[in-house]
N, C-alpha and C positions, 0 to 999 in steps of 0.2 A: 617453418610451420606458422600459420597465422590463425587467429581466433575464428575467422570465417571458415577455415578448413574444418575445424571442430564442429561448427554449426552445421555445415553441409553433411558431415559424417553422421551426426546425431539425427538429422532430419531423414536421411536415407534409412538408418537403422529403425527409426520409429514408423516410417511409412512402409518399409519392406519392399520398396521399389524405387529405382532411380527416377522413373517417369513421374510417379506420384510426388516424390520429394521435390523434383524440379518445379512441378506445378505449385506446390505449397510455398516454395521459396521465390516463385515468380521469376525464374530464370530458365533458359533453354537447357534441354537434356544433355547435348554433347559437351558444353563447357563444364557441367556438373560432373559428368563421367570423367573428364580429363582431370578435374580437381581431385576427385577420389583416387584416381590412378597415381597422381603426383604424391598424394598423402601416403599411399601404400608404398610407393617407391622410397619415400623418405624414411618411413618406419622400417622397411625391410621385410615386411610380411603382408599377407592378404588379410583384409578386414572382413571380407564377404566371400561366400561361395556363390557363384553365378549359375543360373540355369537358362534353358532356352526360352522360358516363359517370361523372361525379363524380371523375374523376382530375385531378390537377394536374401541370403541367410548369413547371419553372423558366424564367423569362425570362432574357435575358442579364444584366440588372441583378440578378435573383434569384440567379443563380450567383455573381456577384461578392459579393453581400451574405451569402450562405451561408458562404463562406470566412471573411469578416470576423466573422460572428456566432459561428462555431465558435471562432475565435481568442479572441474576447472571453470566451466562456463558459469555455474552457479556462484562460485567464489568471486569471479569477476563482476557479475551482476551485483553481488552484495557489496563489493568494494565501491562500485559506482554509486549505489544508493547511500552508503555510509558517507562518501565524500560529498554528495549533494546535500545530505542532512547537515553535515558539518558546516557547509557554506550557506545553509538555510535557503537553498534554491528550489525546494519542493514544498508543496502544501502538506499539511498534516492529513494524510490520506491512509486509510486502513482497508485492506482487502480481506473479506471474510467469506468463508464458505459454510453453508448450513444445509442440513436435510430439512424437509418440511416439518418433521416431527420435533426438530430442535429449534425451529424458528422463534417460537415464543420466548424460549430461554435466551436466545440471542438478542431479541428486542429488549428484554428486561435489562440485560447487561449493557447494551448500547445506551439505554436511557440513563443508567447509573453513571456510565463513563462520561457521557456528554455533560453531566452536571459540573464536571471539573475540567472538561476539554471541549469548550463550546465551539471552537473553530474547526474541529475535526470533520473530515469528509469520509464517505464510505463507498466502496464497491462491494456489492453483495452477490454471491453466486449461490443458486439453489441446485442441489444434485443429491445423489445417493452417497452413502458413507464411503464406498470404495472409490468413487470419483473424487470425493473431497480429499482423500489421502493423496491421490494422484496430482490434483491441483496444487497441493502443498509442495510436493516434491518437484513439480515443474515451476515453482515459485510464482504461480499466478495468484495465489492468495497467501496472506500472512498467518492466518489462524483459521481453524475450522471447528465445526460442531458435528459430531457423528453419534449414531445410536447403536452401532454394532461392536462386537468384541473383535477388533482387528489389531494385528501386530505388524509393525514394520520397524526394522532396526534403525531407520533414519528419522522416525517420528516419535515425539513424546505424547503421551496421553494421560489425562487426569479426569476421573469421574467428578462431575459437579452437580448432577441431579440423579437421584434414584426414584424411579417412577412406577406407576402401574397403568395398565390399559383400561379404558372404559368403552362402552358402546354409545355411539352418537346416532340418535334416531330422529327423523323428521316427525313433526307433531302427528300427522295422520297415522303413521305406522305405530307410534308410541301408544296412541289410543286403542288400536286394535290389539296391541301386545299386552297392555294392562299389567305391567310388572314393575316392581320396585328394584329388582336386580335380576340378572340373567345368568343361567347356567351355560356351560359350554354347549350342551346339547340344544338348548333353546336358541342360542346364537347361530348354530349351524342351520337351523330351520328358517331363520329370517333371511330376506333378500340382502345379500352382502355386496357392497362396493368396496373393493380393496385396491390400495395403491401398491403397485409393483414396480419393478425395474428390470432392465435388460440383464442384470446379473443374477436374478432370481435369489435375492438375499434379503437380509434385514427382517423387519417385522412381518412382511408378507410370508416369507418362508417359515417363520416361527408359527404363525397362525395356521398355515396349511399343514405343517408337521404335527401340530397339536390335534387338529381334526382327524388326521390320518391315524395318529396314535390311539385316539378314542374310537376309531372305526366309524367316523361320522362322515356322511356325504354332504359337504358344505354346499349351501344354496348360493353360490357365487354368481350374481347377475352381471357383474361387470368388473374387469380388471383394467385399471387405467394407469398411465405412466406420467401423468401430469397432475400436480396438486390442485391447480385451479380447476381442472376438469372434474376432479373428485368433489370439490365444493359445488360445482354446477349440478352434478348428478344428485347430490344430497338435496339441493334446493328444489329440484324437480320431483322429489319423493321417489326416486328410483330404488332406494334401498337404504340400509344402515351401513355404518362403517365402524371400524375399531381403531382407536387412536390412544397414544399416551395421554394421560390426564394433563400433564404440563403443557401439551401442545395445543390445547383448546383455547382459542381466542375468545375475547368478550362477546363478539358477534355470534360465534357458534354457541356459546353458553346461553345467550339470550334467545336465539331462534330455534334451538333444538333441545330435545330431552336427552340428558346425560345419565346413563344407568351404569352402576358398578357391575363387575363380573364376579360371580361366586367362585371360590377356589381358583383365584386368578392365576393362570400359568404364564401370563405375559407381563414381565416386570422389567421393562427396558431401562437402560441408563443413558443419560446424555453425557458425552465426554467432550472436553475441549482438547484439540490437537494442534501441535506446532512442530516445526523442524528442530531437530537436535543440532545439526551442523549448519555452518554458514552464517552470514550476518542476518540478524533479525532487527528490523527498524525499531527505534526507541519507542515509538508510539504503540507498536505491536506488543513489545515487552510489557509496557505499562498496562495495556488492555488485558493481556494474559494474567498478570498479577491481580488485576481487579476481579477477574473471574474466579481465581483460586481463593481469594480471601474475602469475597463479598458475602 
């Protein structure tokens, strides 16, 4: 058994199809099928159930072996990174994942960290909280920032910011509104632009659940899946949005009216997350510690 066999098996399991896995691995399907059959013969049991639609489903043994295969591959990746670090063959590079609502917290932490680590380089991924957790487990990022109460036995989490949401209004809408603070009912009547995700989770779900609980028919003008589109819509006075106070940049604070929410039901937390197991690069450990004790 070789590492490539484990890589092939994991790819097939994640894609749910030998055809799709072959495409993602950039190899032909027949050789991949043979490699899978050789692996199953060596193990002495079937990893997948096959059907006529060329889709595959993990057997009970396959589910067990998938967890172990991922652990082995992640361990090998960690050993390689650790060895490269030991020989100083790689740059000081840190991969970070963040939600749009955690980005300002992330930038503040990066600014502080760079004061003592001037040569560090960054790869930054923006996604939703669920996807950030997956990126961590896939070792595509070293550390992440999320805003949801998520649990995973393989991930450590620590709250670093306790927050409250505010309403962000373009100047023309703020003049018509003429308020110093907004109630939930008043918010529901304003034209709302809300950032959502394919998982229907996070702050969007909390907002909609609150309106439903209060039996309010929210005036949602647009749901968007991209943070840059949200800013574009705000700049064109399409409506108002609801954001954690800590996520508001200097530009937004300058160009828009920020109003508090009375009896605020939305009190999000920003959490830093990292892997429990496997090797964590020294620069990532240092960055995590900086976040926890700053």
